[in-house]
C-alpha positions in Angstrom: -14.5 23.8 -40.5 -13.9 23.8 -44.3 -11.8 21.4 -46.2 -9.0 24.2 -46.3 -9.1 24.6 -42.5 -8.8 20.7 -42.2 -5.7 20.8 -44.4 -4.0 23.5 -42.7 -4.8 21.9 -39.2 -3.5 18.4 -40.5 -0.1 20.3 -41.8 0.2 22.0 -38.3 -0.3 18.6 -36.5 2.3 16.7 -38.7 5.2 19.3 -38.2 4.2 19.6 -34.5 4.3 15.8 -34.2 7.9 15.7 -35.8 9.1 18.4 -33.3 7.5 16.6 -30.3 9.2 13.5 -31.5 12.5 15.2 -31.9 12.5 17.5 -28.9 9.8 16.7 -26.5 7.0 18.7 -25.3 8.8 21.0 -23.1 11.5 21.9 -25.6 9.1 22.6 -28.6 7.8 26.0 -28.9 4.7 27.5 -30.8 7.3 29.6 -32.8 9.2 26.5 -34.0 5.8 24.8 -35.2 4.8 27.8 -37.0 8.3 28.1 -38.7 8.5 24.2 -39.5 4.9 24.3 -41.1 5.5 27.9 -42.9 2.7 29.5 -41.1 2.3 32.6 -39.0 2.2 32.0 -35.3 -1.2 33.7 -35.4 -2.4 30.9 -37.7 -1.4 28.4 -35.3 -3.6 30.2 -32.4 -6.5 30.3 -34.7 -6.6 26.4 -34.6 -5.1 25.8 -31.3 -5.4 27.7 -28.0 -2.0 26.6 -26.7 0.9 24.3 -27.3 -0.8 21.8 -24.8 -3.8 21.6 -27.1 -1.5 21.1 -30.3 0.1 18.1 -28.1 -3.3 16.8 -27.3 -4.3 16.9 -31.0 -1.0 15.1 -32.0 -1.6 12.4 -29.3 -5.3 12.0 -30.7 -4.2 11.8 -34.2 -1.5 9.0 -33.1 -4.0 7.0 -31.3 -6.6 7.1 -34.2 -4.0 5.9 -36.4 -2.9 3.3 -34.0 -6.3 2.1 -33.3 -7.3 1.7 -36.9 -4.3 -0.1 -37.8 -4.6 -2.6 -34.9 -8.6 -3.0 -35.4 -7.6 -3.9 -39.2 -5.3 -6.5 -38.1 -7.5 -8.0 -35.4 -10.4 -8.1 -37.8 -8.4 -10.4 -40.1 -9.2 -13.1 -37.9 -12.1 -15.1 -36.9 -11.5 -16.7 -33.5 -11.6 -14.9 -30.3 -8.1 -16.3 -29.4 -6.5 -15.2 -32.6 -8.0 -11.7 -32.2 -6.7 -11.4 -28.5 -3.3 -12.6 -29.6 -3.2 -10.3 -32.7 -4.3 -7.3 -30.7 -1.7 -7.8 -28.0 1.2 -8.3 -30.5 0.0 -5.6 -32.9 -0.9 -2.8 -30.5 2.3 -3.0 -28.5 4.4 -3.5 -31.7 2.8 -0.2 -33.1 3.0 1.9 -29.7 7.0 0.9 -29.7 7.2 1.6 -33.4 5.3 4.9 -32.9 8.3 5.8 -30.5 7.1 9.2 -30.3 3.8 8.2 -28.9 5.4 5.9 -26.4 8.0 8.4 -25.5 5.8 11.5 -25.2 3.4 9.8 -22.9 6.2 8.5 -20.7 8.3 11.5 -20.7 5.8 14.2 -20.4 3.5 12.4 -18.0 6.4 12.9 -15.4 6.0 16.7 -15.8 2.5 17.2 -17.3 -0.6 15.8 -15.5 -2.7 15.6 -18.5 -0.6 13.1 -20.1 -1.4 10.5 -17.3 -5.1 11.7 -18.0 -4.5 10.8 -21.7 -2.8 7.3 -21.0 -5.6 6.5 -18.8 -8.5 7.3 -21.3 -6.3 5.4 -23.9 -6.2 2.1 -21.7 -10.2 2.8 -21.1 -10.8 2.8 -24.7 -8.4 -0.2 -25.2 -10.3 -2.0 -22.4 -13.7 -1.5 -23.9 -12.3 -3.1 -27.2 -11.0 -6.2 -25.5 -14.4 -6.5 -23.6 -16.0 -6.4 -27.0 -13.7 -9.3 -28.3 -14.3 -11.3 -25.1 -18.2 -10.9 -25.0 -18.2 -11.8 -28.8 -16.4 -15.1 -27.8 -18.7 -15.5 -24.9 -21.7 -15.1 -26.7 -20.4 -17.6 -29.5 -19.4 -20.0 -26.8 -15.8 -19.9 -27.5 -15.2 -18.2 -24.1 -16.9 -19.5 -21.2 -14.3 -19.9 -18.2 -15.8 -16.7 -16.6 -18.9 -15.1 -16.0 -20.0 -12.4 -18.4 -20.3 -9.8 -15.8 -16.5 -10.4 -15.0 -15.3 -9.6 -18.4 -14.5 -6.0 -17.9 -12.5 -6.6 -15.0 -10.5 -9.4 -16.7 -9.9 -7.2 -19.7 -8.6 -4.4 -17.5 -6.2 -7.0 -15.7 -5.2 -8.5 -19.3 -4.2 -5.2 -20.5 -2.5 -3.9 -17.4 -0.6 -7.1 -17.4 0.5 -7.0 -20.8 1.5 -3.2 -20.7 3.6 -4.0 -17.7 5.3 -7.0 -19.5 6.0 -4.7 -22.8 7.2 -1.8 -20.5 9.4 -3.9 -18.4 11.0 -5.4 -21.6 11.5 -2.1 -23.2 13.2 -0.8 -19.9 15.1 -3.8 -19.3 16.4 -4.4 -22.8 16.3 -1.1 -24.1 14.1 -2.2 -27.3 10.9 -4.0 -27.8 11.7 -7.8 -28.4 8.8 -8.9 -30.7 10.0 -12.5 -30.5 9.7 -12.5 -26.8 6.2 -10.9 -26.6 5.0 -13.3 -29.3 6.1 -16.3 -27.2 4.7 -14.9 -23.9 1.1 -14.3 -25.9 1.3 -17.9 -27.3 1.8 -19.2 -23.6 -0.3 -17.0 -21.8 -3.4 -16.2 -23.9 -4.8 -19.6 -24.4 -4.4 -20.3 -20.6 -6.3 -17.5 -19.9 -9.1 -17.7 -22.4 -9.9 -21.2 -23.0 
């Protein structure tokens, strides 16, 4: 793909992202995406086979941006505990701040099976990141309360738990309560990992 192709594709994704955020996947059409980015509909089909493929690319772009942001925040810290705490707080804060990502995955997973697959792939990726942090802590001697072979399972349960806590809080309160999550992280993370 040429540099010009990359620019056109990015323009399409930016406008599609805005429309998906505003109207959701079901109510956004390829005609609306084409009009919003000032392109012919045939241009969209040159880069994407379908609206679902555009949606997939938007989610991938959102996840890439989210992961890079969180990774940069985590890497500012030296200790495993600080990295885990920062990960939980920053990941969930960014997912909720990127309301379109959170809303699209939740809203459209009810009617589109592939959104569920995307969510599960996202969680697998996040689990592998937590595993790396815990294994580094294990190797450095900072984390020794579990066997190394249990780390993948521990990371999975840890992520599922915090995802549930955040989802429950958003559903119950109608918004993300950063202060509450920070207090939970400060209370729970040291007890789990020291």
